C-alpha positions as CSV (number, residue, x, y, z in Angstrom):
1,M,24.6,8.5,-29.8
2,M,22.9,9.5,-26.6
3,A,19.3,9.8,-27.8
4,P,18.6,6.2,-28.8
5,L,19.9,5.0,-25.4
6,W,17.7,7.1,-23.1
7,Q,14.7,7.1,-25.4
8,G,14.7,3.3,-25.2
9,L,15.0,3.0,-21.5
10,P,11.2,2.9,-20.8
11,Q,10.9,0.0,-23.2
12,L,13.7,-1.8,-21.5
13,A,12.0,-1.3,-18.2
14,V,8.8,-2.8,-19.5
15,L,10.8,-5.8,-20.9
16,S,12.4,-6.3,-17.4
17,L,8.9,-6.1,-15.8
18,C,7.7,-8.8,-18.2
19,C,10.6,-11.0,-17.2
20,W,9.8,-10.4,-13.5
21,L,6.1,-11.4,-14.1
22,L,7.3,-14.6,-15.9
23,V,9.3,-15.5,-12.9
24,Q,6.3,-14.8,-10.7
25,S,4.0,-17.0,-12.7
26,C,6.4,-20.0,-12.8
27,G,6.9,-20.3,-9.1
28,P,4.6,-21.9,-6.5
29,G,2.0,-19.5,-5.0
30,P,2.3,-15.7,-4.7
31,G,5.8,-14.5,-5.2
32,G,6.8,-17.2,-7.5
33,G,10.2,-18.7,-7.0
34,R,11.1,-16.3,-4.2
35,R,9.8,-17.1,-0.8
36,S,9.5,-14.2,1.5
37,R,10.6,-14.5,5.1
38,P,7.8,-15.9,7.2
39,R,6.1,-13.3,9.3
40,K,4.3,-14.0,12.6
41,L,0.7,-13.0,12.3
42,I,-0.8,-11.5,15.4
43,P,-4.5,-12.3,15.6
44,V,-7.0,-9.5,16.0
45,P,-8.7,-9.8,19.4
46,L,-12.5,-10.3,19.5
47,K,-14.5,-7.1,19.4
48,Q,-11.3,-5.2,18.2
49,S,-11.2,-3.2,14.9
50,V,-8.3,-2.1,12.8
51,P,-7.9,0.8,12.6
52,N,-9.1,1.3,16.1
53,F,-11.8,3.9,15.4
54,S,-15.2,4.2,13.8
55,E,-15.9,2.5,10.4
56,N,-17.2,5.7,9.0
57,N,-14.2,7.8,10.0
58,L,-12.3,9.2,7.1
59,G,-9.2,7.3,8.2
60,A,-11.2,4.0,7.9
61,S,-13.8,3.2,5.2
62,G,-15.4,6.7,5.3
63,R,-18.9,7.9,5.2
64,P,-21.7,6.1,3.5
65,E,-22.8,7.4,0.1
66,G,-26.3,6.0,0.0
67,K,-28.1,2.8,-0.7
68,I,-27.7,1.1,-4.1
69,T,-30.7,-0.7,-5.5
70,R,-31.0,-2.8,-8.6
71,H,-33.0,0.0,-10.2
72,S,-30.6,2.9,-9.3
73,E,-28.1,4.4,-11.6
74,R,-25.3,3.4,-9.2
75,F,-26.1,-0.3,-9.6
76,K,-23.7,-0.4,-12.5
77,E,-20.9,0.3,-9.9
78,L,-21.3,-3.1,-8.4
79,I,-19.3,-5.9,-10.0
80,P,-20.0,-9.7,-9.6
81,N,-17.2,-11.8,-8.1
82,Y,-16.9,-15.3,-9.6
83,N,-13.6,-16.2,-7.9
84,P,-13.6,-20.0,-7.5
85,G,-11.4,-19.6,-4.4
86,I,-14.3,-17.9,-2.5
87,I,-17.4,-19.6,-1.2
88,F,-20.5,-17.4,-1.2
89,K,-23.3,-18.4,1.2
90,D,-26.0,-16.7,-0.9
91,E,-28.9,-17.3,1.4
92,E,-31.2,-15.3,-0.8
93,N,-30.4,-17.3,-3.9
94,T,-30.1,-14.0,-5.8
95,A,-26.3,-13.9,-6.1
96,A,-26.4,-10.6,-4.2
97,D,-23.5,-11.6,-2.0
98,R,-21.3,-11.7,-5.2
99,L,-22.0,-8.0,-6.0
100,M,-19.5,-5.5,-4.7
101,T,-17.4,-2.5,-5.6
102,Q,-14.1,-2.9,-7.5
103,R,-12.0,-2.1,-4.4
104,C,-14.0,-4.6,-2.3
105,K,-13.5,-7.2,-4.9
106,D,-9.8,-6.6,-5.2
107,C,-9.3,-6.9,-1.5
108,L,-11.5,-10.0,-1.3
109,N,-9.5,-11.7,-4.0
110,S,-6.2,-10.9,-2.3
111,L,-7.6,-12.3,0.9
112,A,-8.7,-15.5,-0.8
113,I,-5.1,-16.1,-1.8
114,A,-3.8,-15.4,1.7
115,V,-6.4,-17.8,3.2
116,M,-5.4,-20.6,1.0
117,N,-1.7,-20.0,1.7
118,Q,-2.3,-19.8,5.4
119,W,-4.5,-22.9,5.7
120,P,-4.1,-25.3,2.7
121,G,-7.4,-26.8,1.7
122,V,-9.4,-24.0,3.4
123,K,-11.2,-21.3,1.4
124,L,-12.5,-17.9,2.2
125,R,-16.3,-17.8,2.8
126,V,-18.6,-14.8,2.4
127,T,-21.7,-14.9,4.5
128,E,-23.0,-11.4,3.8
129,G,-22.2,-9.1,0.9
130,W,-24.4,-6.5,-0.8
131,D,-27.7,-6.2,1.0
132,E,-30.8,-5.3,-1.0
133,D,-33.3,-6.5,1.7
134,G,-32.7,-3.9,4.4
135,N,-31.3,-6.4,7.0
136,H,-28.7,-4.0,8.3
137,A,-28.5,-0.6,10.0
138,P,-29.5,2.4,7.9
139,D,-26.0,3.6,7.3
140,S,-24.5,0.1,6.7
141,L,-21.9,-0.1,3.9
142,H,-23.4,-3.5,3.0
143,Y,-26.1,-1.5,1.1
144,E,-23.3,-0.1,-1.2
145,G,-21.4,-3.3,-1.8
146,R,-18.5,-1.9,0.3
147,A,-18.7,-4.4,3.1
148,V,-18.6,-8.2,3.6
149,D,-18.9,-10.6,6.5
150,I,-16.5,-13.5,6.2
151,T,-15.5,-16.8,7.8
152,T,-13.3,-19.7,6.7
153,S,-14.9,-22.5,4.8
154,D,-14.3,-24.9,7.7
155,R,-16.1,-22.5,10.0
156,D,-13.4,-22.9,12.6
157,S,-13.8,-19.9,14.9
158,S,-10.3,-20.3,16.3
159,K,-9.0,-19.1,12.9
160,Y,-11.1,-15.9,12.8
161,G,-8.6,-13.7,14.7
162,T,-5.9,-14.6,12.2
163,L,-8.4,-14.2,9.4
164,A,-9.1,-10.7,10.5
165,Q,-5.4,-9.9,10.4
166,L,-5.1,-11.4,7.0
167,A,-8.0,-9.1,5.9
168,V,-6.0,-6.1,7.2
169,E,-3.0,-7.1,5.2
170,A,-5.2,-7.7,2.1
171,G,-6.0,-4.0,2.1
172,F,-9.4,-3.7,3.7
173,D,-9.8,-0.2,5.1
174,W,-11.7,-1.3,8.2
175,V,-11.7,-4.8,9.7
176,Y,-13.8,-5.7,12.8
177,Y,-13.7,-9.0,14.5
178,E,-17.4,-8.5,15.3
179,S,-18.4,-11.8,16.8
180,K,-17.4,-15.4,17.2
181,S,-19.4,-16.2,14.1
182,H,-17.8,-13.8,11.6
183,V,-15.4,-11.0,10.7
184,H,-16.7,-7.8,9.2
185,C,-14.6,-6.0,6.6
186,S,-15.3,-2.8,4.6
187,V,-13.5,-0.5,2.1
188,K,-13.5,3.1,1.1
189,S,-15.7,4.2,-1.8
190,D,-14.1,3.7,-5.2
191,H,-14.5,7.5,-5.6
192,A,-12.2,8.2,-2.7
193,V,-9.1,10.0,-3.9
194,T,-6.8,8.3,-1.4
195,V,-7.8,4.9,-2.7
196,R,-6.9,5.6,-6.3
197,K,-3.7,7.7,-5.7
198,G,-1.8,5.4,-3.4
199,G,0.6,6.6,-0.6
200,C,2.5,9.8,-0.3
201,F,3.8,12.6,2.0
202,P,3.0,16.3,1.9
203,G,5.4,18.8,0.3
204,T,6.2,20.4,3.7
205,A,7.7,17.1,5.0
206,Q,11.4,17.4,5.8
207,I,13.9,15.1,4.2
208,S,17.4,14.4,5.6
209,L,20.1,14.8,2.9
210,S,23.2,12.7,3.1
211,D,25.3,15.9,3.9
212,G,23.2,16.5,7.0
213,R,21.0,19.3,5.6
214,Q,17.2,19.2,5.9
215,V,15.1,20.1,2.8
216,S,11.4,20.1,2.2
217,L,10.1,17.3,0.0
218,S,8.6,19.7,-2.4
219,S,12.2,20.9,-3.3
220,L,13.7,17.5,-3.5
221,Q,14.9,16.4,-7.0
222,P,15.8,13.1,-8.6
223,G,19.5,12.5,-8.4
224,E,20.0,14.0,-4.9
225,R,21.3,11.8,-2.1
226,V,19.3,11.4,1.1
227,L,19.6,9.3,4.3
228,S,18.1,5.9,4.0
229,V,18.2,2.6,6.0
230,D,19.6,-0.6,4.6
231,N,18.5,-4.2,5.4
232,S,20.7,-4.4,8.5
233,G,19.1,-1.3,10.0
234,K,22.2,0.9,9.3
235,I,21.7,4.5,8.2
236,V,23.2,4.9,4.7
237,P,23.2,7.5,1.9
238,S,20.8,6.6,-1.0
239,Q,20.0,8.3,-4.3
240,V,16.6,9.6,-5.1
241,L,15.8,7.9,-8.4
242,L,12.3,9.2,-9.3
243,F,8.9,10.1,-7.9
244,L,6.4,7.3,-7.9
245,D,3.7,10.0,-7.5
246,R,3.9,13.8,-7.3
247,D,1.0,16.2,-7.5
248,T,1.5,19.8,-6.2
249,S,-2.2,20.7,-6.4
250,R,-4.0,17.5,-5.1
251,K,-5.6,17.7,-1.7
252,A,-5.0,14.4,0.2
253,Q,-6.0,13.0,3.6
254,Y,-3.1,12.2,5.9
255,V,-2.6,10.2,9.1
256,V,-0.8,12.4,11.6
257,L,1.5,10.4,14.0
258,E,2.9,12.5,16.8
259,T,5.6,11.7,19.3
260,K,7.1,13.8,22.1
261,K,9.8,15.0,19.7
262,A,8.5,14.7,16.1
263,K,5.4,14.6,13.9
264,I,4.9,13.0,10.5
265,R,2.0,13.1,8.0
266,L,1.6,10.2,5.5
267,T,-1.4,8.8,3.6
268,P,-3.3,5.9,5.3
269,S,-2.0,3.3,2.9
270,H,1.7,4.3,3.1
271,L,4.1,2.0,4.9
272,I,5.9,3.0,8.1
273,F,8.2,0.8,10.2
274,M,6.6,0.2,13.6
275,S,6.5,-2.2,16.6
276,P,3.9,-2.7,19.2
277,N,6.6,-2.9,21.8
278,W,9.7,-0.9,22.7
279,T,12.9,-2.4,21.2
280,T,16.1,-1.3,19.6
281,D,16.2,-4.3,17.3
282,T,15.4,-2.8,13.9
283,S,14.6,-6.3,12.5
284,L,11.5,-6.4,14.8
285,Y,10.0,-3.3,13.2
286,Q,7.5,-4.3,10.5
287,A,6.3,-2.1,7.6
288,S,2.6,-1.4,8.4
289,F,0.0,0.9,6.9
290,A,0.0,4.2,8.6
291,S,-3.7,3.7,9.3
292,Q,-2.8,0.8,11.6
293,V,-0.5,2.7,13.8
294,Q,-2.0,3.4,17.2
295,A,-1.0,5.5,20.2
296,G,1.4,3.4,22.3
297,H,3.1,1.8,19.3
298,F,6.8,2.6,18.6
299,V,8.5,4.0,15.5
300,L,12.1,4.7,14.8
301,T,13.6,8.2,14.6
302,I,17.1,9.3,13.9
303,Q,18.9,10.6,17.0
304,E,22.6,11.3,17.1
305,G,23.1,9.5,13.9
306,K,21.4,6.3,15.0
307,L,17.9,4.9,14.9
308,Q,16.1,5.1,18.3
309,P,12.6,3.9,19.2
310,I,10.1,6.5,20.2
311,Q,6.5,6.1,21.3
312,V,3.5,7.4,19.3
313,T,1.5,9.6,21.6
314,T,-1.3,10.8,19.3
315,V,-2.9,9.7,16.1
316,S,-5.2,12.1,14.1
317,M,-6.2,13.0,10.6
318,D,-5.5,16.0,8.5
319,H,-6.0,17.3,4.9
320,V,-3.1,19.0,3.1
321,V,-2.6,20.1,-0.5
322,G,0.3,18.4,-2.3
323,V,1.4,14.7,-2.5
324,Y,5.0,13.4,-3.0
325,A,6.3,9.8,-3.1
326,P,10.0,9.6,-3.8
327,L,11.7,6.3,-4.6
328,T,15.3,5.7,-3.4
329,E,17.8,3.0,-4.2
330,H,17.3,1.4,-0.9
331,G,13.5,1.7,-0.9
332,T,13.4,3.6,2.4
333,L,14.0,7.1,3.6
334,L,13.8,9.4,6.7
335,V,10.8,11.7,6.6
336,D,10.5,14.2,9.4
337,G,13.2,12.1,11.1
338,M,11.2,8.9,11.0
339,W,12.1,5.7,9.2
340,V,9.5,5.0,6.5
341,S,9.2,2.9,3.3
342,C,9.0,4.3,-0.2
343,Y,6.0,2.1,-0.9
344,A,2.3,1.9,-0.3
345,L,-0.9,-0.1,-1.0
346,I,0.7,-3.5,-0.4
347,E,1.6,-4.3,3.2
348,D,4.8,-6.1,2.3
349,H,7.8,-3.8,1.9
350,S,10.2,-6.6,0.7
351,L,7.8,-7.7,-2.0
352,A,7.2,-4.1,-3.2
353,H,10.9,-3.4,-3.2
354,W,11.5,-6.5,-5.3
355,A,8.7,-5.6,-7.7
356,F,10.4,-2.2,-8.3
357,G,13.8,-3.9,-8.8
358,P,13.9,-3.5,-12.6
359,I,13.2,0.2,-12.5
360,R,15.6,0.8,-9.7
361,F,18.3,-1.0,-11.6
362,L,17.7,1.1,-14.7
363,Y,17.7,4.4,-12.9
364,H,20.7,3.5,-10.9
365,H,22.8,2.8,-14.0
366,Y,21.3,5.8,-15.8
367,Y,22.5,8.2,-13.1
368,R,25.9,6.5,-13.0
369,F,26.1,7.0,-16.8
370,V,25.1,10.7,-16.5
371,S,27.6,11.2,-13.7
372,S,30.4,9.6,-15.6
373,M,29.7,11.8,-18.6
374,Y,29.8,14.9,-16.4
375,H,33.0,14.0,-14.7
376,S,34.7,13.0,-18.0
377,G,34.2,16.7,-19.1
378,N,31.1,16.3,-21.2
379,H,29.0,18.7,-19.1
380,T,26.3,19.1,-21.6
381,M,25.6,15.3,-21.7
382,G,26.0,15.2,-17.9
383,R,23.2,17.7,-17.4
384,I,20.6,15.8,-19.4
385,E,17.4,15.8,-17.3
386,T,15.2,12.7,-16.9
387,N,12.1,14.3,-18.4
388,W,11.3,11.1,-20.3
389,D,10.3,9.3,-17.1
390,Q,8.1,11.9,-15.4
391,G,10.8,12.1,-12.8
392,R,10.2,15.9,-12.5
393,H,6.6,16.0,-13.5
394,D,3.2,15.7,-11.7
395,G,1.4,12.5,-11.8
396,I,1.8,8.8,-11.1
397,H,4.9,7.2,-12.6
398,W,4.3,5.0,-15.7
399,Y,6.0,2.0,-14.1
400,A,3.8,2.2,-11.0
401,K,0.7,2.4,-13.2
402,I,1.8,-0.7,-15.1
403,L,2.4,-2.7,-11.9
404,Y,-1.0,-1.6,-10.5
405,S,-2.8,-2.6,-13.7
406,L,-1.0,-6.0,-13.9
407,G,-1.6,-6.5,-10.2
408,H,-5.3,-6.2,-10.8
409,L,-5.2,-8.6,-13.7
410,I,-3.3,-11.2,-11.6
411,L,-5.5,-10.9,-8.5
412,D,-8.8,-10.7,-10.4
413,P,-9.2,-14.0,-12.4
414,D,-12.8,-13.2,-13.4
415,R,-12.2,-9.7,-14.7
416,F,-13.3,-10.8,-18.2
417,H,-16.1,-13.1,-17.0
418,P,-19.1,-12.8,-19.3
């Protein structure tokens, strides 16, 4: 009786995901029938970059890998972008501005949607893309299709600070409001491990269990209860449902955020709740990429059973072997005492939490079923492990892979352009 139920759960999850995507496609704009709460966009100041260090820093877009020419082997890495929502200046009349890496294309397509939502009737405009004529500095990422210079189609410079912030939220790894005439954006190489693997924590990170104990993330198991934070900012117990990603042997780059009392390591694209100003109001803390947190910003830590603001004093980079990304019922958890999201890659915690709703629902009821079997006296059934879902195995979870692939399909309308 048990086997057909749990063997069929992955198929049920996919069916639920398809239903979710149907709802998405039927509603107006991104997000479908569900409107997310409006967020105030803080424009990037002129001559300011996000993150606030060099473009070639490993925490930003990384080092250049060499020029790509039309006759080089790497030219096949460049993909044309025919998105009708983007205007390409194409001064050279060679369509060079349309050529870019896959990651640059994904970010640009996401930004195009954000621009149209922010300013109805206005489109994203690309003034510079891939450069084959040597018009930039020798180490420019324009030569690799990893950088673009952008404006809005109405060329209204008063919008460019907000455009830069939208570019940050679209996933560009380095955004620089370079001049009053344009915003410069760039991305990591498609070969960069941190781009493909998403967001995680190292295995040495400490997790707060609901019974008050601290355990390392490498020893945490699905089914255990940890401390989380609900929508009201209250600390609550929450069950670990699965690992979105877990790899004990992979070496990853981590942003290191230090305060006077604690230190946390998390990958650049992982979300952490932060505020530029000191406040005890948890609703004012927004989920932001770790790479955007700067010294002087505030994060929330657990002190005497409550969340308290503490200032980030130092931001640095580190490389550690082992990556772990647990998913809890509430979508958040306390890592090294700091309030973080379970999600990465998309800078919208609420949207990500909603997208993983079907799998959270299935796992929640699965663990309730197993628990009820155990307490009813059927200990054999109650000890059944969740091996079918990779919950205890290395690798990216299958549901996360599906969402990532479908996300590319939705945001990339010309993927199958001839």
